[in-house]
N, C-alpha and C positions, 0 to 999 in steps of 0.2 A: 493041917492047914496048907502045907506045901503040896500035898497030894492033890488037894482041891484046886490049887493054882495051876498045877500041871495038867491034870486030867479034866478039869472043868471045861476049858475051851474045847478040848477034844470031844468031850461028850456033847457039847452044844453043836459042834460041827457034824457029829454023827446023827443027832436028832433032827437037825434041820435038813429037809430034803428039797431037791430042785436046784436049778442053776443059781438063782440069786441067793437062795438060802445057803447053798454049798459055798458060794463065794464069801458070804459073811462068816461061815464056819471056818474056812481056811484063813481068812483074815484074822479072826479071833485066835485061832490056834497058833499062828505064826507071829502074833503081835509082840510077844516077849523076845523073839529071836532077832528083832530088828537091830539091836545094838551089836550083835555079833556078826551080822551080815556085812558084806562089802560096803564100805561107806561111799555114799555119793552115787551109787548105781541104783537106778529106779527100775522096778519090774512091774509089768502089767499082768493081769490074770491071763491074758491071751499069749504070753510068752515073748512079748516085745521088750527089749531092754534099752534104756536110755542113760546117757550121762552128758553133762556139760563140762567142757574143758576150758580153762582160761588160756587159750592158745588160738592163733589164727587158723582158719580153715585149711590153708595149704600145709601148715605144720602137722595138723591132725591127719590130713590125707596121707602125707608121706609116712607118718608113724603107723597109720593103718595099713598101708601097702607093705611096709617092712614087717609088720606083725603077721599079716596074712602069709607072706613069703616064709617067715620063720616057722609058722604053724603048718606049712605044707598045704596051704589052700590056694590053688591057682585062681588067679583073677580071670573072670569071664566078661566083665563089663566095667568101664570106668568113664563116666560121663559127667561133664559140668552141667549144673542145673541153674535155674534162676537164683536159688538160695544157697547153693554150695556145690556138693558132689554126690553122685549116686554110684556106688560100687557094688559089684556082685562077685561072688567066689563060689567054689565048689569044695566040698569036704565029704568024700565017700558018698553016702546016700543022703547028703544034705545040700541044700542050696542056701547061701548066706547073702542077705541083702543088707547093705549098709548105706545109710543116708547121713551125710554131713551137712548140717545147716549152720551157716554163718549167722550168728546172732548179732555180733558187733565185729569190729576189726580184730578184737582180741578174745572173743568168746565163741566157741563152736559147740553145737549139740550133736552128739552121735546117737544114732538109732540103729540097733542091730536086730535083725530077725533071722533066725536059723530055722528054716523049714525042714522038717524031718520026713522025707518021702511025701506023704499025702499033705496037702496044703493046710489041713486043720491041725496037724501035730507040729508044735514048735519045740525047739531044743533051747530053752533059756540058759542052760548051763554053758553050752557052747557060745551063745551070744554074750553071756557075762564074761567068759574067759577072753573073748576077743577084745572087749572093752578094757578089761584089766591089763591085758598084755599091751594094748595100745597106750594106756596110761604109763606103763613101765617103759615103753619105748620112748615116749615123750620125755619122761624123767631122765632116762639115760642119755638121750640126745642133748637135753639141756645141760646135764652135768658135763658131758664131753665138751660142749661149747664153752662153758664156764672155765673148764680146765685149759682149753686152748687159749682163751683170753688171758688167763693168769700166766701161762707160759710165755705168751708174746709180751706181756707187761714186764715180766722178769727179765726178758732178753734186752729190754730197753735199758 
């Protein structure tokens, strides 16, 4: 029975041919892996990665800039848009496009696309890592700020 659960979706994916059918097969084959994947990071079939942070757009922007610098990805563009910010960076043979959309004063959606050479090939692993590292930077910055407030409160 366990073998059927593991290999059944894979067999369905192999049997179904064509773009739409392959997408269904991939979805079925990876459905059980969802719990072990990174929580809160959404992937699309075309390699675009999304996440919403409960932080203002400026905080997410600064965390993203720190993350890109730490990952050795030089910034090539940084523009304010009507809905937030548009950032671009380079990583070897990849161009990275990041869109920060301010949903509310305290909620920001990040969208990362890492183009691998030709426009049709996306590197979702790199896009996911940028989002995860940005989340870590936000968490570290928040912990540092809390520690600073505690230190000042103790000094009083």
